[in-house]
PDB file of N, CA, C, O and CB in Angstrom:
ATOM      1  N   MET A   1      17.171-102.508 -46.845  1.00  0.00           N
ATOM      2  CA  MET A   1      16.339-102.178 -45.684  1.00  0.00           C
ATOM      3  C   MET A   1      15.024-101.676 -46.189  1.00  0.00           C
ATOM      4  O   MET A   1      14.890-101.330 -47.362  1.00  0.00           O
ATOM      5  CB  MET A   1      17.015-101.127 -44.760  1.00  0.00           C
ATOM      6  N   HIS A   2      14.055-101.634 -45.317  1.00  0.00           N
ATOM      7  CA  HIS A   2      12.776-101.083 -45.651  1.00  0.00           C
ATOM      8  C   HIS A   2      12.119-100.479 -44.410  1.00  0.00           C
ATOM      9  O   HIS A   2      12.446-100.831 -43.277  1.00  0.00           O
ATOM     10  CB  HIS A   2      11.888-102.150 -46.274  1.00  0.00           C
ATOM     11  N   ALA A   3      11.196 -99.574 -44.653  1.00  0.00           N
ATOM     12  CA  ALA A   3      10.460 -98.887 -43.546  1.00  0.00           C
ATOM     13  C   ALA A   3       9.113 -98.473 -44.083  1.00  0.00           C
ATOM     14  O   ALA A   3       8.970 -98.187 -45.272  1.00  0.00           O
ATOM     15  CB  ALA A   3      11.251 -97.620 -42.989  1.00  0.00           C
ATOM     16  N   LYS A   4       8.119 -98.442 -43.205  1.00  0.00           N
ATOM     17  CA  LYS A   4       6.795 -97.846 -43.562  1.00  0.00           C
ATOM     18  C   LYS A   4       6.833 -96.372 -43.096  1.00  0.00           C
ATOM     19  O   LYS A   4       7.131 -96.067 -41.942  1.00  0.00           O
ATOM     20  CB  LYS A   4       5.553 -98.655 -42.865  1.00  0.00           C
ATOM     21  N   ILE A   5       6.528 -95.509 -44.019  1.00  0.00           N
ATOM     22  CA  ILE A   5       6.567 -94.077 -43.753  1.00  0.00           C
ATOM     23  C   ILE A   5       5.249 -93.456 -44.134  1.00  0.00           C
ATOM     24  O   ILE A   5       4.630 -93.873 -45.113  1.00  0.00           O
ATOM     25  CB  ILE A   5       7.715 -93.404 -44.509  1.00  0.00           C
ATOM     26  N   LEU A   6       4.813 -92.483 -43.396  1.00  0.00           N
ATOM     27  CA  LEU A   6       3.534 -91.807 -43.656  1.00  0.00           C
ATOM     28  C   LEU A   6       3.845 -90.725 -44.737  1.00  0.00           C
ATOM     29  O   LEU A   6       4.695 -89.860 -44.528  1.00  0.00           O
ATOM     30  CB  LEU A   6       2.901 -91.156 -42.292  1.00  0.00           C
ATOM     31  N   VAL A   7       3.159 -90.796 -45.854  1.00  0.00           N
ATOM     32  CA  VAL A   7       3.293 -89.830 -46.929  1.00  0.00           C
ATOM     33  C   VAL A   7       1.887 -89.265 -47.131  1.00  0.00           C
ATOM     34  O   VAL A   7       0.976 -89.963 -47.575  1.00  0.00           O
ATOM     35  CB  VAL A   7       3.888 -90.484 -48.266  1.00  0.00           C
ATOM     36  N   GLY A   8       1.735 -87.975 -46.790  1.00  0.00           N
ATOM     37  CA  GLY A   8       0.363 -87.438 -46.801  1.00  0.00           C
ATOM     38  C   GLY A   8      -0.400 -88.207 -45.674  1.00  0.00           C
ATOM     39  O   GLY A   8      -0.007 -88.191 -44.507  1.00  0.00           O
ATOM     40  N   GLU A   9      -1.490 -88.868 -46.081  1.00  0.00           N
ATOM     41  CA  GLU A   9      -2.241 -89.641 -45.125  1.00  0.00           C
ATOM     42  C   GLU A   9      -2.110 -91.154 -45.439  1.00  0.00           C
ATOM     43  O   GLU A   9      -2.891 -91.954 -44.923  1.00  0.00           O
ATOM     44  CB  GLU A   9      -3.723 -89.198 -45.133  1.00  0.00           C
ATOM     45  N   LYS A  10      -1.158 -91.538 -46.255  1.00  0.00           N
ATOM     46  CA  LYS A  10      -1.015 -92.958 -46.678  1.00  0.00           C
ATOM     47  C   LYS A  10       0.304 -93.485 -46.158  1.00  0.00           C
ATOM     48  O   LYS A  10       1.341 -92.828 -46.249  1.00  0.00           O
ATOM     49  CB  LYS A  10      -1.087 -93.110 -48.248  1.00  0.00           C
ATOM     50  N   GLU A  11       0.236 -94.724 -45.594  1.00  0.00           N
ATOM     51  CA  GLU A  11       1.419 -95.418 -45.160  1.00  0.00           C
ATOM     52  C   GLU A  11       2.033 -96.099 -46.400  1.00  0.00           C
ATOM     53  O   GLU A  11       1.375 -96.879 -47.089  1.00  0.00           O
ATOM     54  CB  GLU A  11       1.086 -96.454 -44.021  1.00  0.00           C
ATOM     55  N   VAL A  12       3.348 -95.770 -46.668  1.00  0.00           N
ATOM     56  CA  VAL A  12       4.027 -96.299 -47.847  1.00  0.00           C
ATOM     57  C   VAL A  12       5.227 -97.131 -47.428  1.00  0.00           C
ATOM     58  O   VAL A  12       5.957 -96.774 -46.503  1.00  0.00           O
ATOM     59  CB  VAL A  12       4.464 -95.159 -48.785  1.00  0.00           C
ATOM     60  N   LEU A  13       5.418 -98.241 -48.122  1.00  0.00           N
ATOM     61  CA  LEU A  13       6.604 -99.112 -47.889  1.00  0.00           C
ATOM     62  C   LEU A  13       7.767 -98.592 -48.760  1.00  0.00           C
ATOM     63  O   LEU A  13       7.674 -98.579 -49.987  1.00  0.00           O
ATOM     64  CB  LEU A  13       6.278-100.648 -48.236  1.00  0.00           C
ATOM     65  N   MET A  14       8.842 -98.171 -48.116  1.00  0.00           N
ATOM     66  CA  MET A  14      10.009 -97.702 -48.792  1.00  0.00           C
ATOM     67  C   MET A  14      11.181 -98.614 -48.597  1.00  0.00           C
ATOM     68  O   MET A  14      11.494 -99.048 -47.488  1.00  0.00           O
ATOM     69  CB  MET A  14      10.343 -96.350 -48.340  1.00  0.00           C
ATOM     70  N   PHE A  15      11.832 -98.898 -49.727  1.00  0.00           N
ATOM     71  CA  PHE A  15      13.090 -99.724 -49.732  1.00  0.00           C
ATOM     72  C   PHE A  15      14.279 -98.857 -50.002  1.00  0.00           C
ATOM     73  O   PHE A  15      14.220 -97.949 -50.831  1.00  0.00           O
ATOM     74  CB  PHE A  15      13.030-100.857 -50.797  1.00  0.00           C
ATOM     75  N   PHE A  16      15.356 -99.126 -49.314  1.00  0.00           N
ATOM     76  CA  PHE A  16      16.568 -98.303 -49.455  1.00  0.00           C
ATOM     77  C   PHE A  16      17.820 -99.014 -48.945  1.00  0.00           C
ATOM     78  O   PHE A  16      17.714 -99.941 -48.142  1.00  0.00           O
ATOM     79  CB  PHE A  16      16.394 -96.989 -48.708  1.00  0.00           C
ATOM     80  N   GLU A  17      18.984 -98.600 -49.391  1.00  0.00           N
ATOM     81  CA  GLU A  17      20.234 -99.067 -48.798  1.00  0.00           C
ATOM     82  C   GLU A  17      20.405 -98.380 -47.488  1.00  0.00           C
ATOM     83  O   GLU A  17      19.916 -97.265 -47.303  1.00  0.00           O
ATOM     84  CB  GLU A  17      21.444 -98.809 -49.717  1.00  0.00           C
ATOM     85  N   SER A  18      21.099 -99.023 -46.554  1.00  0.00           N
ATOM     86  CA  SER A  18      21.228 -98.469 -45.171  1.00  0.00           C
ATOM     87  C   SER A  18      21.878 -97.089 -45.198  1.00  0.00           C
ATOM     88  O   SER A  18      21.598 -96.273 -44.320  1.00  0.00           O
ATOM     89  CB  SER A  18      22.070 -99.426 -44.263  1.00  0.00           C
ATOM     90  N   MET A  19      22.744 -96.799 -46.187  1.00  0.00           N
ATOM     91  CA  MET A  19      23.392 -95.525 -46.238  1.00  0.00           C
ATOM     92  C   MET A  19      22.423 -94.391 -46.599  1.00  0.00           C
ATOM     93  O   MET A  19      22.757 -93.218 -46.433  1.00  0.00           O
ATOM     94  CB  MET A  19      24.518 -95.579 -47.219  1.00  0.00           C
ATOM     95  N   TYR A  20      21.243 -94.728 -47.085  1.00  0.00           N
ATOM     96  CA  TYR A  20      20.263 -93.720 -47.498  1.00  0.00           C
ATOM     97  C   TYR A  20      19.100 -93.560 -46.501  1.00  0.00           C
ATOM     98  O   TYR A  20      18.094 -92.915 -46.794  1.00  0.00           O
ATOM     99  CB  TYR A  20      19.710 -94.082 -48.863  1.00  0.00           C
ATOM    100  N   GLN A  21      19.269 -94.160 -45.329  1.00  0.00           N
ATOM    101  CA  GLN A  21      18.195 -94.094 -44.329  1.00  0.00           C
ATOM    102  C   GLN A  21      17.822 -92.682 -43.927  1.00  0.00           C
ATOM    103  O   GLN A  21      16.679 -92.402 -43.563  1.00  0.00           O
ATOM    104  CB  GLN A  21      18.594 -94.855 -43.110  1.00  0.00           C
ATOM    105  N   ASP A  22      18.796 -91.803 -43.997  1.00  0.00           N
ATOM    106  CA  ASP A  22      18.498 -90.396 -43.692  1.00  0.00           C
ATOM    107  C   ASP A  22      17.717 -89.660 -44.784  1.00  0.00           C
ATOM    108  O   ASP A  22      17.371 -88.490 -44.617  1.00  0.00           O
ATOM    109  CB  ASP A  22      19.776 -89.667 -43.441  1.00  0.00           C
ATOM    110  N   HIS A  23      17.444 -90.332 -45.881  1.00  0.00           N
ATOM    111  CA  HIS A  23      16.719 -89.740 -46.994  1.00  0.00           C
ATOM    112  C   HIS A  23      15.225 -89.957 -46.886  1.00  0.00           C
ATOM    113  O   HIS A  23      14.491 -89.463 -47.741  1.00  0.00           O
ATOM    114  CB  HIS A  23      17.218 -90.301 -48.291  1.00  0.00           C
ATOM    115  N   LEU A  24      14.735 -90.663 -45.888  1.00  0.00           N
ATOM    116  CA  LEU A  24      13.310 -91.091 -45.808  1.00  0.00           C
ATOM    117  C   LEU A  24      12.371 -89.887 -45.745  1.00  0.00           C
ATOM    118  O   LEU A  24      11.405 -89.804 -46.505  1.00  0.00           O
ATOM    119  CB  LEU A  24      13.079 -91.993 -44.563  1.00  0.00           C
ATOM    120  N   GLN A  25      12.660 -88.961 -44.840  1.00  0.00           N
ATOM    121  CA  GLN A  25      11.711 -87.796 -44.706  1.00  0.00           C
ATOM    122  C   GLN A  25      11.828 -86.892 -45.962  1.00  0.00           C
ATOM    123  O   GLN A  25      10.818 -86.352 -46.414  1.00  0.00           O
ATOM    124  CB  GLN A  25      12.032 -86.938 -43.371  1.00  0.00           C
ATOM    125  N   ILE A  26      12.987 -86.727 -46.504  1.00  0.00           N
ATOM    126  CA  ILE A  26      13.140 -85.935 -47.720  1.00  0.00           C
ATOM    127  C   ILE A  26      12.369 -86.610 -48.877  1.00  0.00           C
ATOM    128  O   ILE A  26      11.712 -85.945 -49.679  1.00  0.00           O
ATOM    129  CB  ILE A  26      14.657 -85.768 -48.081  1.00  0.00           C
ATOM    130  N   ALA A  27      12.467 -87.897 -48.932  1.00  0.00           N
ATOM    131  CA  ALA A  27      11.658 -88.644 -49.983  1.00  0.00           C
ATOM    132  C   ALA A  27      10.195 -88.440 -49.799  1.00  0.00           C
ATOM    133  O   ALA A  27       9.474 -88.197 -50.768  1.00  0.00           O
ATOM    134  CB  ALA A  27      11.945 -90.162 -49.947  1.00  0.00           C
ATOM    135  N   ALA A  28       9.734 -88.530 -48.587  1.00  0.00           N
ATOM    136  CA  ALA A  28       8.271 -88.342 -48.355  1.00  0.00           C
ATOM    137  C   ALA A  28       7.871 -86.919 -48.758  1.00  0.00           C
ATOM    138  O   ALA A  28       6.845 -86.731 -49.412  1.00  0.00           O
ATOM    139  CB  ALA A  28       7.893 -88.606 -46.836  1.00  0.00           C
ATOM    140  N   GLN A  29       8.659 -85.930 -48.381  1.00  0.00           N
ATOM    141  CA  GLN A  29       8.346 -84.571 -48.763  1.00  0.00           C
ATOM    142  C   GLN A  29       8.383 -84.347 -50.282  1.00  0.00           C
ATOM    143  O   GLN A  29       7.559 -83.617 -50.831  1.00  0.00           O
ATOM    144  CB  GLN A  29       9.302 -83.635 -48.089  1.00  0.00           C
ATOM    145  N   THR A  30       9.338 -84.979 -50.940  1.00  0.00           N
ATOM    146  CA  THR A  30       9.442 -84.877 -52.412  1.00  0.00           C
ATOM    147  C   THR A  30       8.167 -85.465 -53.088  1.00  0.00           C
ATOM    148  O   THR A  30       7.620 -84.882 -54.024  1.00  0.00           O
ATOM    149  CB  THR A  30      10.735 -85.636 -52.923  1.00  0.00           C
ATOM    150  N   ILE A  31       7.731 -86.604 -52.592  1.00  0.00           N
ATOM    151  CA  ILE A  31       6.527 -87.196 -53.156  1.00  0.00           C
ATOM    152  C   ILE A  31       5.349 -86.317 -52.972  1.00  0.00           C
ATOM    153  O   ILE A  31       4.586 -86.101 -53.914  1.00  0.00           O
ATOM    154  CB  ILE A  31       6.254 -88.524 -52.553  1.00  0.00           C
ATOM    155  N   VAL A  32       5.168 -85.800 -51.796  1.00  0.00           N
ATOM    156  CA  VAL A  32       4.045 -84.897 -51.509  1.00  0.00           C
ATOM    157  C   VAL A  32       4.085 -83.661 -52.459  1.00  0.00           C
ATOM    158  O   VAL A  32       3.052 -83.250 -52.989  1.00  0.00           O
ATOM    159  CB  VAL A  32       4.093 -84.437 -50.002  1.00  0.00           C
ATOM    160  N   LYS A  33       5.262 -83.095 -52.656  1.00  0.00           N
ATOM    161  CA  LYS A  33       5.399 -81.954 -53.530  1.00  0.00           C
ATOM    162  C   LYS A  33       4.972 -82.254 -54.988  1.00  0.00           C
ATOM    163  O   LYS A  33       4.507 -81.352 -55.685  1.00  0.00           O
ATOM    164  CB  LYS A  33       6.830 -81.479 -53.498  1.00  0.00           C
ATOM    165  N   HIS A  34       5.129 -83.531 -55.459  1.00  0.00           N
ATOM    166  CA  HIS A  34       4.833 -83.866 -56.800  1.00  0.00           C
ATOM    167  C   HIS A  34       3.462 -84.456 -56.984  1.00  0.00           C
ATOM    168  O   HIS A  34       3.134 -84.840 -58.106  1.00  0.00           O
ATOM    169  CB  HIS A  34       5.831 -84.777 -57.297  1.00  0.00           C
ATOM    170  N   LEU A  35       2.626 -84.560 -55.950  1.00  0.00           N
ATOM    171  CA  LEU A  35       1.306 -85.194 -56.106  1.00  0.00           C
ATOM    172  C   LEU A  35       0.335 -84.384 -56.965  1.00  0.00           C
ATOM    173  O   LEU A  35      -0.705 -84.903 -57.369  1.00  0.00           O
ATOM    174  CB  LEU A  35       0.690 -85.419 -54.749  1.00  0.00           C
ATOM    175  N   SER A  36       0.658 -83.117 -57.250  1.00  0.00           N
ATOM    176  CA  SER A  36      -0.168 -82.342 -58.172  1.00  0.00           C
ATOM    177  C   SER A  36      -0.004 -82.772 -59.585  1.00  0.00           C
ATOM    178  O   SER A  36      -0.827 -82.414 -60.427  1.00  0.00           O
ATOM    179  CB  SER A  36       0.142 -80.900 -58.066  1.00  0.00           C
ATOM    180  N   ASN A  37       1.017 -83.523 -59.892  1.00  0.00           N
ATOM    181  CA  ASN A  37       1.312 -84.094 -61.248  1.00  0.00           C
ATOM    182  C   ASN A  37       0.358 -85.290 -61.393  1.00  0.00           C
ATOM    183  O   ASN A  37       0.386 -86.211 -60.577  1.00  0.00           O
ATOM    184  CB  ASN A  37       2.892 -84.552 -61.416  1.00  0.00           C
ATOM    185  N   ALA A  38      -0.473 -85.271 -62.420  1.00  0.00           N
ATOM    186  CA  ALA A  38      -1.478 -86.363 -62.601  1.00  0.00           C
ATOM    187  C   ALA A  38      -0.863 -87.740 -62.694  1.00  0.00           C
ATOM    188  O   ALA A  38      -1.431 -88.681 -62.140  1.00  0.00           O
ATOM    189  CB  ALA A  38      -2.295 -86.120 -63.852  1.00  0.00           C
ATOM    190  N   GLN A  39       0.245 -87.913 -63.349  1.00  0.00           N
ATOM    191  CA  GLN A  39       0.859 -89.248 -63.485  1.00  0.00           C
ATOM    192  C   GLN A  39       1.423 -89.709 -62.101  1.00  0.00           C
ATOM    193  O   GLN A  39       1.276 -90.865 -61.705  1.00  0.00           O
ATOM    194  CB  GLN A  39       2.015 -89.219 -64.585  1.00  0.00           C
ATOM    195  N   VAL A  40       2.044 -88.794 -61.422  1.00  0.00           N
ATOM    196  CA  VAL A  40       2.588 -89.156 -60.090  1.00  0.00           C
ATOM    197  C   VAL A  40       1.425 -89.532 -59.184  1.00  0.00           C
ATOM    198  O   VAL A  40       1.500 -90.514 -58.445  1.00  0.00           O
ATOM    199  CB  VAL A  40       3.426 -87.969 -59.458  1.00  0.00           C
ATOM    200  N   ARG A  41       0.368 -88.763 -59.240  1.00  0.00           N
ATOM    201  CA  ARG A  41      -0.828 -89.051 -58.384  1.00  0.00           C
ATOM    202  C   ARG A  41      -1.414 -90.382 -58.712  1.00  0.00           C
ATOM    203  O   ARG A  41      -1.819 -91.111 -57.806  1.00  0.00           O
ATOM    204  CB  ARG A  41      -1.909 -87.972 -58.549  1.00  0.00           C
ATOM    205  N   LYS A  42      -1.482 -90.748 -60.021  1.00  0.00           N
ATOM    206  CA  LYS A  42      -2.045 -92.033 -60.424  1.00  0.00           C
ATOM    207  C   LYS A  42      -1.212 -93.206 -59.895  1.00  0.00           C
ATOM    208  O   LYS A  42      -1.764 -94.209 -59.444  1.00  0.00           O
ATOM    209  CB  LYS A  42      -2.145 -92.106 -61.948  1.00  0.00           C
ATOM    210  N   VAL A  43       0.098 -93.079 -59.952  1.00  0.00           N
ATOM    211  CA  VAL A  43       0.962 -94.172 -59.442  1.00  0.00           C
ATOM    212  C   VAL A  43       0.861 -94.197 -57.916  1.00  0.00           C
ATOM    213  O   VAL A  43       0.793 -95.274 -57.323  1.00  0.00           O
ATOM    214  CB  VAL A  43       2.472 -93.981 -59.900  1.00  0.00           C
ATOM    215  N   PHE A  44       0.850 -93.032 -57.276  1.00  0.00           N
ATOM    216  CA  PHE A  44       0.797 -92.964 -55.831  1.00  0.00           C
ATOM    217  C   PHE A  44      -0.524 -93.539 -55.291  1.00  0.00           C
ATOM    218  O   PHE A  44      -0.529 -94.176 -54.237  1.00  0.00           O
ATOM    219  CB  PHE A  44       0.974 -91.518 -55.373  1.00  0.00           C
ATOM    220  N   ASP A  45      -1.650 -93.321 -56.006  1.00  0.00           N
ATOM    221  CA  ASP A  45      -2.942 -93.817 -55.573  1.00  0.00           C
ATOM    222  C   ASP A  45      -2.970 -95.379 -55.515  1.00  0.00           C
ATOM    223  O   ASP A  45      -3.676 -95.969 -54.696  1.00  0.00           O
ATOM    224  CB  ASP A  45      -4.038 -93.290 -56.528  1.00  0.00           C
ATOM    225  N   ASP A  46      -2.205 -95.998 -56.380  1.00  0.00           N
ATOM    226  CA  ASP A  46      -2.109 -97.478 -56.410  1.00  0.00           C
ATOM    227  C   ASP A  46      -0.745 -97.959 -56.000  1.00  0.00           C
ATOM    228  O   ASP A  46      -0.248 -98.967 -56.502  1.00  0.00           O
ATOM    229  CB  ASP A  46      -2.429 -98.011 -57.799  1.00  0.00           C
ATOM    230  N   ILE A  47      -0.132 -97.221 -55.066  1.00  0.00           N
ATOM    231  CA  ILE A  47       1.277 -97.466 -54.701  1.00  0.00           C
ATOM    232  C   ILE A  47       1.467 -98.894 -54.140  1.00  0.00           C
ATOM    233  O   ILE A  47       0.682 -99.390 -53.332  1.00  0.00           O
ATOM    234  CB  ILE A  47       1.752 -96.413 -53.651  1.00  0.00           C
ATOM    235  N   GLY A  48       2.560 -99.520 -54.622  1.00  0.00           N
ATOM    236  CA  GLY A  48       2.929-100.810 -54.096  1.00  0.00           C
ATOM    237  C   GLY A  48       4.147-100.651 -53.211  1.00  0.00           C
ATOM    238  O   GLY A  48       4.181-101.144 -52.083  1.00  0.00           O
ATOM    239  N   LEU A  49       5.167 -99.943 -53.744  1.00  0.00           N
ATOM    240  CA  LEU A  49       6.340 -99.623 -52.930  1.00  0.00           C
ATOM    241  C   LEU A  49       7.137 -98.497 -53.546  1.00  0.00           C
ATOM    242  O   LEU A  49       6.873 -98.064 -54.668  1.00  0.00           O
ATOM    243  CB  LEU A  49       7.225-100.849 -52.756  1.00  0.00           C
ATOM    244  N   VAL A  50       8.123 -98.026 -52.791  1.00  0.00           N
ATOM    245  CA  VAL A  50       8.971 -96.893 -53.215  1.00  0.00           C
ATOM    246  C   VAL A  50      10.406 -97.331 -52.976  1.00  0.00           C
ATOM    247  O   VAL A  50      10.735 -97.904 -51.937  1.00  0.00           O
ATOM    248  CB  VAL A  50       8.627 -95.540 -52.421  1.00  0.00           C
ATOM    249  N   ASN A  51      11.242 -97.054 -53.943  1.00  0.00           N
ATOM    250  CA  ASN A  51      12.696 -97.337 -53.836  1.00  0.00           C
ATOM    251  C   ASN A  51      13.423 -95.960 -53.756  1.00  0.00           C
ATOM    252  O   ASN A  51      13.153 -95.042 -54.531  1.00  0.00           O
ATOM    253  CB  ASN A  51      13.229 -98.221 -55.105  1.00  0.00           C
ATOM    254  N   ILE A  52      14.347 -95.874 -52.786  1.00  0.00           N
ATOM    255  CA  ILE A  52      15.093 -94.646 -52.600  1.00  0.00           C
ATOM    256  C   ILE A  52      16.544 -94.864 -52.879  1.00  0.00           C
ATOM    257  O   ILE A  52      17.122 -95.831 -52.383  1.00  0.00           O
ATOM    258  CB  ILE A  52      14.909 -94.109 -51.211  1.00  0.00           C
ATOM    259  N   THR A  53      17.182 -93.975 -53.681  1.00  0.00           N
ATOM    260  CA  THR A  53      18.649 -93.975 -53.834  1.00  0.00           C
ATOM    261  C   THR A  53      19.157 -92.607 -53.333  1.00  0.00           C
ATOM    262  O   THR A  53      18.419 -91.858 -52.692  1.00  0.00           O
ATOM    263  CB  THR A  53      19.085 -94.241 -55.360  1.00  0.00           C
ATOM    264  N   ASN A  54      20.385 -92.309 -53.626  1.00  0.00           N
ATOM    265  CA  ASN A  54      20.955 -91.005 -53.181  1.00  0.00           C
ATOM    266  C   ASN A  54      20.444 -89.837 -53.950  1.00  0.00           C
ATOM    267  O   ASN A  54      20.520 -88.708 -53.467  1.00  0.00           O
ATOM    268  CB  ASN A  54      22.441 -91.018 -53.289  1.00  0.00           C
ATOM    269  N   LYS A  55      19.909 -90.061 -55.163  1.00  0.00           N
ATOM    270  CA  LYS A  55      19.464 -88.925 -56.012  1.00  0.00           C
ATOM    271  C   LYS A  55      17.997 -89.035 -56.467  1.00  0.00           C
ATOM    272  O   LYS A  55      17.429 -88.023 -56.877  1.00  0.00           O
ATOM    273  CB  LYS A  55      20.360 -88.829 -57.248  1.00  0.00           C
ATOM    274  N   GLU A  56      17.361 -90.213 -56.413  1.00  0.00           N
ATOM    275  CA  GLU A  56      16.003 -90.286 -56.864  1.00  0.00           C
ATOM    276  C   GLU A  56      15.134 -91.248 -56.076  1.00  0.00           C
ATOM    277  O   GLU A  56      15.600 -92.093 -55.313  1.00  0.00           O
ATOM    278  CB  GLU A  56      15.988 -90.659 -58.271  1.00  0.00           C
ATOM    279  N   ILE A  57      13.865 -91.070 -56.304  1.00  0.00           N
ATOM    280  CA  ILE A  57      12.800 -91.914 -55.660  1.00  0.00           C
ATOM    281  C   ILE A  57      12.021 -92.520 -56.821  1.00  0.00           C
ATOM    282  O   ILE A  57      11.613 -91.810 -57.740  1.00  0.00           O
ATOM    283  CB  ILE A  57      11.817 -91.053 -54.659  1.00  0.00           C
ATOM    284  N   THR A  58      11.815 -93.846 -56.775  1.00  0.00           N
ATOM    285  CA  THR A  58      10.995 -94.478 -57.796  1.00  0.00           C
ATOM    286  C   THR A  58       9.786 -95.055 -57.131  1.00  0.00           C
ATOM    287  O   THR A  58       9.902 -95.837 -56.187  1.00  0.00           O
ATOM    288  CB  THR A  58      11.770 -95.562 -58.565  1.00  0.00           C
ATOM    289  N   LEU A  59       8.616 -94.677 -57.613  1.00  0.00           N
ATOM    290  CA  LEU A  59       7.289 -95.163 -57.131  1.00  0.00           C
ATOM    291  C   LEU A  59       6.883 -96.292 -58.031  1.00  0.00           C
ATOM    292  O   LEU A  59       6.967 -96.184 -59.254  1.00  0.00           O
ATOM    293  CB  LEU A  59       6.184 -94.018 -57.130  1.00  0.00           C
ATOM    294  N   PHE A  60       6.441 -97.385 -57.432  1.00  0.00           N
ATOM    295  CA  PHE A  60       5.933 -98.527 -58.237  1.00  0.00           C
ATOM    296  C   PHE A  60       4.486 -98.766 -57.808  1.00  0.00           C
ATOM    297  O   PHE A  60       4.194 -98.891 -56.618  1.00  0.00           O
ATOM    298  CB  PHE A  60       6.824 -99.853 -58.034  1.00  0.00           C
ATOM    299  N   SER A  61       3.578 -98.829 -58.797  1.00  0.00           N
ATOM    300  CA  SER A  61       2.222 -99.082 -58.464  1.00  0.00           C
ATOM    301  C   SER A  61       1.918-100.566 -58.506  1.00  0.00           C
ATOM    302  O   SER A  61       2.711-101.348 -59.031  1.00  0.00           O
ATOM    303  CB  SER A  61       1.323 -98.330 -59.379  1.00  0.00           C
ATOM    304  N   LEU A  62       0.789-100.958 -57.964  1.00  0.00           N
ATOM    305  CA  LEU A  62       0.383-102.357 -57.962  1.00  0.00           C
ATOM    306  C   LEU A  62      -0.002-102.864 -59.379  1.00  0.00           C
ATOM    307  O   LEU A  62      -0.073-104.069 -59.621  1.00  0.00           O
ATOM    308  CB  LEU A  62      -0.797-102.540 -57.001  1.00  0.00           C
ATOM    309  N   ASP A  63      -0.244-101.920 -60.293  1.00  0.00           N
ATOM    310  CA  ASP A  63      -0.600-102.392 -61.670  1.00  0.00           C
ATOM    311  C   ASP A  63       0.573-102.282 -62.578  1.00  0.00           C
ATOM    312  O   ASP A  63       0.402-102.370 -63.794  1.00  0.00           O
ATOM    313  CB  ASP A  63      -1.774-101.590 -62.260  1.00  0.00           C
ATOM    314  N   GLY A  64       1.789-102.090 -62.051  1.00  0.00           N
ATOM    315  CA  GLY A  64       3.022-102.161 -62.877  1.00  0.00           C
ATOM    316  C   GLY A  64       3.523-100.847 -63.441  1.00  0.00           C
ATOM    317  O   GLY A  64       4.503-100.840 -64.185  1.00  0.00           O
ATOM    318  N   GLU A  65       2.881 -99.729 -63.111  1.00  0.00           N
ATOM    319  CA  GLU A  65       3.349 -98.485 -63.551  1.00  0.00           C
ATOM    320  C   GLU A  65       4.412 -97.953 -62.548  1.00  0.00           C
ATOM    321  O   GLU A  65       4.438 -98.329 -61.376  1.00  0.00           O
ATOM    322  CB  GLU A  65       2.177 -97.520 -63.717  1.00  0.00           C
ATOM    323  N   MET A  66       5.255 -97.091 -63.055  1.00  0.00           N
ATOM    324  CA  MET A  66       6.339 -96.500 -62.199  1.00  0.00           C
ATOM    325  C   MET A  66       6.569 -95.059 -62.590  1.00  0.00           C
ATOM    326  O   MET A  66       6.338 -94.652 -63.729  1.00  0.00           O
ATOM    327  CB  MET A  66       7.685 -97.304 -62.332  1.00  0.00           C
ATOM    328  N   GLU A  67       7.020 -94.317 -61.635  1.00  0.00           N
ATOM    329  CA  GLU A  67       7.331 -92.890 -61.834  1.00  0.00           C
ATOM    330  C   GLU A  67       8.591 -92.584 -61.028  1.00  0.00           C
ATOM    331  O   GLU A  67       8.651 -92.942 -59.851  1.00  0.00           O
ATOM    332  CB  GLU A  67       6.121 -91.952 -61.390  1.00  0.00           C
ATOM    333  N   THR A  68       9.588 -91.944 -61.606  1.00  0.00           N
ATOM    334  CA  THR A  68      10.844 -91.604 -60.938  1.00  0.00           C
ATOM    335  C   THR A  68      10.901 -90.089 -60.705  1.00  0.00           C
ATOM    336  O   THR A  68      10.636 -89.297 -61.610  1.00  0.00           O
ATOM    337  CB  THR A  68      12.070 -92.082 -61.782  1.00  0.00           C
ATOM    338  N   LEU A  69      11.253 -89.706 -59.473  1.00  0.00           N
ATOM    339  CA  LEU A  69      11.353 -88.297 -59.076  1.00  0.00           C
ATOM    340  C   LEU A  69      12.780 -88.016 -58.543  1.00  0.00           C
ATOM    341  O   LEU A  69      13.362 -88.839 -57.838  1.00  0.00           O
ATOM    342  CB  LEU A  69      10.266 -87.948 -57.983  1.00  0.00           C
ATOM    343  N   ARG A  70      13.303 -86.880 -58.885  1.00  0.00           N
ATOM    344  CA  ARG A  70      14.569 -86.453 -58.354  1.00  0.00           C
ATOM    345  C   ARG A  70      14.334 -85.993 -56.930  1.00  0.00           C
ATOM    346  O   ARG A  70      13.328 -85.339 -56.655  1.00  0.00           O
ATOM    347  CB  ARG A  70      15.203 -85.338 -59.220  1.00  0.00           C
ATOM    348  N   ILE A  71      15.231 -86.314 -56.026  1.00  0.00           N
ATOM    349  CA  ILE A  71      15.122 -85.848 -54.608  1.00  0.00           C
ATOM    350  C   ILE A  71      15.391 -84.375 -54.614  1.00  0.00           C
ATOM    351  O   ILE A  71      16.376 -83.894 -55.173  1.00  0.00           O
ATOM    352  CB  ILE A  71      16.134 -86.602 -53.633  1.00  0.00           C
ATOM    353  N   SER A  72      14.462 -83.651 -53.959  1.00  0.00           N
ATOM    354  CA  SER A  72      14.619 -82.200 -53.847  1.00  0.00           C
ATOM    355  C   SER A  72      14.311 -81.715 -52.474  1.00  0.00           C
ATOM    356  O   SER A  72      14.394 -80.516 -52.209  1.00  0.00           O
ATOM    357  CB  SER A  72      13.745 -81.491 -54.832  1.00  0.00           C
TER     358      SER A  72
END
């Protein structure tokens, strides 16, 4: 499944298994909390998509970089 979610002021395409649909808002909040990290910010600025599992969020940039965050 996928959904477009507002993260900060940016609309982000998130992919997830249907059983993790309730993780969308937590994932958005986790990304916002980590934007002060320079590497996370760099990937987020060129975001292509986000994949969500039960324990982590992986951000993929359009230039091939990725960053994985633990859901908190």
